[in-house]
C-alpha positions as CSV (number, residue, x, y, z in Angstrom):
1,M,-1.2,3.9,28.9
2,S,-2.2,3.8,32.5
3,K,-1.1,3.8,36.1
4,N,0.4,0.8,37.8
5,N,0.8,-1.0,34.4
6,R,-2.9,-2.0,34.6
7,I,-4.7,-1.2,31.4
8,Q,-7.7,0.9,32.1
9,P,-11.2,-0.1,30.8
10,R,-11.3,3.0,28.5
11,S,-7.9,2.2,27.0
12,V,-9.1,-1.3,26.2
13,A,-12.2,0.2,24.7
14,R,-10.2,2.5,22.5
15,L,-8.0,-0.3,21.2
16,A,-11.0,-2.5,20.6
17,A,-12.7,0.4,18.7
18,V,-9.7,0.7,16.4
19,Q,-9.7,-3.1,15.8
20,A,-13.4,-3.0,15.1
21,L,-13.1,-0.1,12.7
22,Y,-10.3,-1.9,10.9
23,Q,-12.4,-5.1,10.8
24,M,-15.4,-3.3,9.4
25,E,-13.3,-1.7,6.7
26,V,-11.6,-4.9,5.5
27,S,-14.6,-7.3,5.9
28,G,-17.5,-5.0,5.0
29,V,-19.3,-6.2,8.2
30,G,-21.7,-3.6,9.7
31,V,-21.0,-1.8,13.0
32,D,-23.9,-3.5,15.0
33,A,-22.6,-7.0,14.1
34,V,-19.0,-6.1,15.0
35,V,-20.0,-4.5,18.3
36,R,-22.0,-7.6,19.1
37,E,-19.1,-9.9,18.2
38,F,-16.7,-8.0,20.5
39,S,-19.2,-8.0,23.4
40,E,-20.0,-11.7,23.0
41,H,-16.6,-13.1,22.0
42,R,-13.7,-10.8,22.8
43,F,-14.3,-8.9,26.0
44,D,-13.6,-10.4,29.5
45,R,-12.4,-13.6,27.9
46,D,-9.6,-16.0,28.7
47,V,-7.2,-16.0,25.7
48,D,-4.4,-18.6,25.8
49,G,-4.7,-18.8,29.5
50,Q,-4.5,-15.0,30.0
51,Q,-7.4,-13.1,31.3
52,M,-8.0,-10.1,29.1
53,A,-8.4,-6.7,30.7
54,A,-11.9,-5.5,31.2
55,A,-13.2,-3.0,28.6
56,D,-15.6,-0.2,29.0
57,E,-18.0,-1.8,26.6
58,T,-20.4,1.2,26.5
59,F,-17.6,3.5,25.6
60,F,-16.4,1.0,23.0
61,A,-19.8,0.8,21.4
62,E,-20.2,4.6,21.5
63,L,-16.8,5.0,19.7
64,A,-17.4,2.4,17.0
65,K,-21.0,3.5,16.3
66,G,-20.1,7.2,16.6
67,V,-17.3,7.0,14.0
68,V,-19.6,5.2,11.6
69,A,-22.5,7.7,12.1
70,K,-20.2,10.7,11.8
71,Q,-17.7,9.3,9.3
72,G,-18.1,12.1,6.8
73,E,-17.4,14.8,9.3
74,V,-14.6,12.8,10.9
75,D,-12.9,12.0,7.5
76,Q,-13.2,15.7,6.5
77,A,-11.4,16.8,9.7
78,I,-8.6,14.3,9.0
79,V,-8.3,15.2,5.3
80,K,-8.0,18.8,6.2
81,R,-4.8,18.0,8.1
82,L,-3.2,15.6,5.6
83,A,-0.3,16.8,3.5
84,S,-1.2,18.4,0.2
85,G,-2.0,15.8,-2.4
86,W,-2.6,13.0,0.1
87,R,-5.9,11.2,0.2
88,L,-7.3,9.4,3.2
89,E,-7.4,6.2,1.1
90,R,-3.7,6.3,0.7
91,L,-3.1,5.7,4.5
92,D,-2.7,2.3,5.9
93,A,-6.1,0.9,7.1
94,T,-4.9,0.6,10.7
95,A,-3.7,4.2,10.7
96,R,-7.1,5.3,9.2
97,A,-8.9,3.5,12.0
98,V,-6.7,5.1,14.7
99,L,-7.2,8.6,13.2
100,R,-10.9,8.1,12.8
101,A,-11.4,7.0,16.4
102,G,-9.2,9.7,17.8
103,T,-10.8,12.4,15.7
104,F,-14.3,11.3,16.7
105,E,-13.3,11.6,20.3
106,L,-11.7,15.0,19.8
107,I,-14.8,16.3,18.1
108,H,-17.6,14.6,20.0
109,R,-16.3,13.7,23.4
110,R,-15.2,17.1,24.8
111,D,-15.5,15.6,28.3
112,V,-12.2,13.7,27.6
113,P,-9.2,15.9,27.8
114,T,-7.3,16.5,24.6
115,E,-4.0,15.2,26.0
116,V,-5.7,12.0,27.0
117,V,-7.1,11.4,23.6
118,I,-3.9,12.1,21.8
119,D,-1.7,10.1,24.2
120,E,-4.0,7.1,24.1
121,Y,-4.2,6.9,20.3
122,V,-0.4,7.5,19.9
123,E,0.1,4.5,22.3
124,I,-2.3,2.4,20.2
125,A,-0.4,3.4,17.1
126,K,2.9,2.4,18.7
127,S,1.4,-1.1,19.4
128,F,0.7,-1.5,15.6
129,F,3.6,0.3,14.0
130,E,7.4,0.5,14.6
131,G,8.1,3.3,12.1
132,P,7.1,6.9,11.8
133,E,3.3,6.3,11.9
134,A,2.9,7.1,15.6
135,G,4.6,10.5,15.1
136,F,2.4,11.1,12.1
137,I,-0.7,10.2,14.1
138,N,0.4,12.4,17.0
139,G,0.9,15.4,14.7
140,A,-2.4,14.9,12.9
141,L,-4.4,14.5,16.1
142,D,-2.7,17.5,17.6
143,A,-3.7,19.6,14.5
144,I,-7.2,18.2,14.5
145,A,-7.5,19.0,18.2
146,R,-6.6,22.6,17.5
147,D,-9.3,22.8,14.8
148,A,-11.9,21.1,16.9
149,R,-11.3,22.4,20.4
150,T,-10.2,26.0,20.1
């Protein structure tokens, strides 16, 4: 994910945004409460004697809140690139969270290079899945990038 095996603050923010989106979906908790929980209890904390990498908390909040605010547009961009007959609800909740965060970035954060967005979210997918999901997410984000950025 980064140089020198040191996880960059934006990489941590992306992973946290995926976790937050998943948490919101399964628990029904709102975005403001989840962003607050991450800021107060998860970032820059010592977990089991290990210091967690610092996150770009502003970027994290922008991603989480942005996906929620633009979810209709984001979901439409994803659905357009799913195989015929597939519905977004059929995807695993974690895969949905990864795709939503990546799609939001591709559409609304043009300052971030396409390759960076795709590479980061594929790496996140690999941290959650051992099967074909990372390849699926790579293909979907690549197609969404072509739609959004050309």
